[in-house]
C-alpha positions as CSV (number, residue, x, y, z in Angstrom):
1,M,11.9,-13.7,2.4
2,S,10.9,-12.3,-1.0
3,S,13.6,-10.7,-3.0
4,L,14.1,-8.8,-6.3
5,V,17.2,-7.7,-8.1
6,V,17.1,-5.5,-11.2
7,S,20.2,-4.6,-13.3
8,V,21.1,-3.3,-16.7
9,G,21.2,-5.8,-19.6
10,E,23.4,-5.7,-22.6
11,D,20.9,-3.7,-24.6
12,G,20.8,-1.0,-21.9
13,R,17.4,-1.9,-20.7
14,S,16.7,-2.8,-17.1
15,V,16.1,-6.5,-16.5
16,V,15.1,-8.8,-13.6
17,R,18.0,-10.9,-12.3
18,R,16.1,-12.3,-9.4
19,L,12.4,-12.6,-8.8
20,R,11.6,-14.7,-5.7
21,G,8.4,-14.5,-3.8
22,S,7.5,-16.1,-0.5
23,A,3.9,-16.4,0.7
24,P,2.0,-14.3,1.5
25,L,3.9,-11.9,-0.8
26,A,4.6,-12.6,-4.5
27,L,6.4,-10.6,-7.2
28,R,5.1,-10.3,-10.7
29,E,7.0,-8.8,-13.7
30,L,4.7,-6.5,-15.6
31,R,4.7,-5.7,-19.3
32,G,3.7,-2.3,-20.8
33,P,4.8,0.9,-22.3
34,S,7.5,1.4,-19.7
35,D,9.4,-1.6,-21.2
36,Q,10.3,0.5,-24.2
37,R,11.9,3.1,-22.0
38,G,14.4,0.7,-20.4
39,V,12.4,0.7,-17.1
40,Q,11.5,-2.6,-15.4
41,R,8.1,-2.8,-13.8
42,V,7.3,-5.2,-11.0
43,A,4.2,-5.6,-8.8
44,L,3.8,-6.8,-5.2
45,V,0.9,-9.2,-5.0
46,Q,-0.7,-10.7,-1.9
47,T,-1.2,-14.5,-2.2
48,A,-2.9,-14.9,1.2
49,A,-4.4,-12.8,4.0
50,Y,-1.7,-10.3,4.9
51,L,-0.7,-9.1,7.5
52,V,-2.2,-11.5,10.1
53,G,-1.0,-12.3,13.6
54,G,2.3,-14.2,13.6
55,D,3.3,-13.0,10.1
56,A,7.0,-12.2,9.7
57,V,7.3,-10.8,6.2
58,A,10.6,-9.6,4.7
59,L,11.2,-8.0,1.3
60,H,14.7,-7.2,-0.1
61,V,15.0,-5.2,-3.3
62,R,18.2,-4.2,-5.1
63,V,18.4,-1.9,-8.0
64,D,21.9,-2.2,-9.4
65,D,24.0,0.7,-10.8
66,G,22.3,2.5,-13.6
67,A,19.1,0.4,-13.6
68,A,15.5,1.7,-13.3
69,L,12.6,0.1,-11.5
70,E,8.9,0.9,-10.9
71,L,7.7,-1.2,-7.9
72,S,4.0,-1.0,-7.1
73,E,1.4,-2.7,-5.0
74,I,-1.8,-4.1,-6.4
75,S,-3.9,-3.7,-3.3
76,A,-3.9,-2.1,0.1
77,T,-2.7,-4.0,3.1
78,V,-4.8,-4.6,6.3
79,V,-3.0,-5.4,9.5
80,H,-5.5,-7.8,11.1
81,P,-6.1,-8.1,14.8
82,G,-4.3,-10.9,16.7
83,E,-0.8,-11.9,17.6
84,P,2.1,-9.5,16.7
85,A,3.2,-9.3,13.1
86,C,6.4,-8.0,11.6
87,Q,7.1,-6.4,8.2
88,I,10.7,-5.5,7.1
89,I,11.4,-3.9,3.7
90,D,15.1,-3.3,2.7
91,I,15.8,-1.5,-0.6
92,E,19.2,-0.7,-2.0
93,V,19.4,1.7,-4.9
94,G,22.8,1.7,-6.7
95,D,24.8,4.5,-8.2
96,H,22.8,6.5,-10.7
97,A,19.9,4.1,-10.4
98,R,16.2,5.1,-10.4
99,L,13.3,3.8,-8.4
100,V,9.7,4.6,-8.0
101,F,8.1,2.6,-5.1
102,A,4.4,3.3,-4.8
103,E,3.0,1.6,-1.7
104,L,-0.8,1.5,-1.3
105,P,-2.4,2.2,2.1
106,L,-1.4,0.2,5.2
107,I,-4.5,0.0,7.4
108,I,-4.0,-0.7,11.1
109,A,-7.1,-2.5,12.2
110,A,-8.3,-2.4,15.8
111,G,-6.6,-5.0,17.9
112,A,-3.7,-5.4,15.4
113,R,-0.1,-5.4,16.6
114,L,2.7,-4.6,14.0
115,E,6.3,-3.7,13.9
116,R,7.3,-2.3,10.5
117,R,10.7,-1.2,9.3
118,I,11.5,0.2,5.9
119,T,15.1,1.2,4.9
120,L,16.1,2.9,1.7
121,T,19.9,2.9,1.0
122,L,20.8,5.4,-1.7
123,G,23.8,5.2,-4.0
124,V,25.8,8.1,-5.6
125,G,23.5,10.0,-8.0
126,S,20.5,7.6,-7.4
127,Q,17.0,9.0,-7.6
128,V,14.0,7.7,-5.7
129,V,10.3,8.6,-5.4
130,H,8.6,6.7,-2.5
131,R,5.0,6.9,-1.4
132,D,3.4,5.4,1.7
133,T,0.1,5.9,3.4
134,L,-0.8,4.9,6.9
135,V,-4.5,4.6,7.8
136,L,-5.2,4.5,11.6
137,G,-8.0,2.1,11.9
138,R,-10.8,0.9,9.6
139,H,-13.9,3.0,9.3
140,G,-15.4,3.8,12.7
141,E,-12.7,2.1,14.8
142,A,-9.5,3.1,16.7
143,P,-6.2,1.8,15.3
144,G,-4.3,-1.1,16.7
145,D,-0.7,-0.9,18.1
146,A,1.8,-0.3,15.2
147,L,5.4,0.8,15.6
148,T,6.6,2.0,12.2
149,R,10.1,3.2,11.3
150,T,11.3,4.7,8.0
151,R,15.0,5.3,7.4
152,V,16.6,6.8,4.2
153,E,20.4,6.9,4.2
154,R,23.1,8.0,1.8
155,A,26.8,7.1,2.2
156,G,26.0,5.8,5.7
157,A,24.4,9.1,6.8
158,P,20.7,9.5,7.5
159,V,18.6,11.6,5.1
160,L,15.4,10.7,7.0
161,D,14.9,8.6,10.2
162,E,11.5,8.7,11.8
163,T,9.3,6.5,14.0
164,L,5.6,6.5,14.6
165,H,3.8,4.6,17.4
166,S,0.0,4.4,16.9
167,G,-0.4,2.8,20.3
168,D,0.1,6.3,21.8
169,L,-3.2,7.5,20.5
170,Y,-3.7,10.2,23.1
171,S,-0.5,12.0,21.8
172,L,-1.4,11.4,18.2
173,R,-4.8,12.9,18.6
174,S,-3.5,16.2,20.0
175,A,-3.9,19.2,17.8
176,A,-0.2,19.5,17.5
177,V,0.1,16.1,15.8
178,L,-2.9,14.6,13.9
179,G,-6.0,16.1,15.4
180,A,-9.0,14.4,13.8
181,A,-7.1,13.0,10.9
182,R,-6.7,9.2,10.5
183,V,-4.7,9.1,7.3
184,I,-1.0,10.0,7.1
185,A,0.3,10.2,3.5
186,T,4.0,10.7,2.9
187,L,5.7,11.3,-0.5
188,G,9.5,11.5,-0.6
189,R,11.7,12.6,-3.5
190,Y,15.3,11.8,-3.0
191,G,18.4,12.7,-5.1
192,T,16.5,15.2,-7.3
193,P,17.2,19.0,-7.1
194,G,14.4,21.4,-7.5
195,A,12.0,23.7,-5.7
196,A,10.1,22.1,-2.9
197,P,6.3,22.4,-2.9
198,E,4.7,24.8,-0.4
199,G,4.6,23.2,3.0
200,A,7.1,20.5,2.2
201,F,10.1,19.5,4.2
202,E,13.4,20.3,2.5
203,L,15.7,17.6,3.9
204,S,18.6,18.8,1.7
205,E,19.2,20.5,-1.7
206,T,18.2,17.2,-3.4
207,D,15.8,15.6,-0.9
208,T,12.2,16.7,-0.4
209,L,9.4,15.2,1.8
210,V,5.7,16.0,1.4
211,R,3.3,15.0,4.1
212,R,-0.5,15.4,4.2
213,L,-3.1,14.5,6.8
214,A,-6.7,13.6,5.9
215,R,-9.8,12.0,7.3
216,R,-10.1,9.7,4.3
217,T,-7.8,8.4,1.6
218,R,-10.0,9.9,-1.1
219,D,-9.1,13.3,0.2
220,L,-5.5,12.9,-0.9
221,G,-6.0,14.1,-4.5
222,E,-3.2,16.7,-4.3
223,I,-0.6,14.3,-3.1
224,D,-1.8,11.6,-5.6
225,A,-1.3,14.1,-8.5
226,R,2.2,15.0,-7.2
227,Q,3.2,11.4,-7.0
228,R,2.2,10.9,-10.6
229,D,4.1,14.0,-11.7
230,W,7.3,13.1,-9.8
231,S,7.1,9.5,-11.0
232,A,6.6,10.6,-14.7
233,R,9.5,13.0,-14.4
234,L,11.8,10.3,-13.1
235,L,10.8,7.3,-15.3
236,G,9.0,8.9,-18.2
237,P,5.5,10.0,-19.1
238,D,4.0,6.5,-19.3
239,T,4.6,5.7,-15.7
240,R,1.4,4.2,-14.1
């Protein structure tokens, strides 16, 4: 299991307390303008083919009270055909802590089998921006069988809890769900009051979810721009 813990140091800046990678997933501390704003920046780096059949990859992240973390991926992830793989991501965000977690596309190749679970646990006054993008199959192919669950909770109560099963392609391709789209982009903003964009889901007064469907990832310019805006508002104008 890979694990990351970020807390507030004596000078008020966020610092890494634990940085432990486990193949095929490594963690790299980044340096840049954000260091001057008290924000810790860490990248998720693939050290081997990932995800392949038989992989059981777990990541645990804890952002302690008052700390700020920008967690980003360096490259997209392809779920390769073969034996079942498992990906579990558990993130705890402490009281009045801030997190931007920018996931790059997760591509479900034909013949792949994946069970994925991501859980975000929010503290009192914590603020989070989370982006994930699911691509159903590489170019010109149908997707494999992926069961993905995303849960966001605060004080033990669910803010968001949803499951998608790509193996039920007939239902997904209906006009009421995806139609001809093969890309599902989701951008969540949690713990931040403000007007929701047109077409967004208002989960509560402080929690907003934006979802866009597209044929290609390059058609997601609107949600890309909103991700940059929300991230900059949360962590500062130099957020990358």
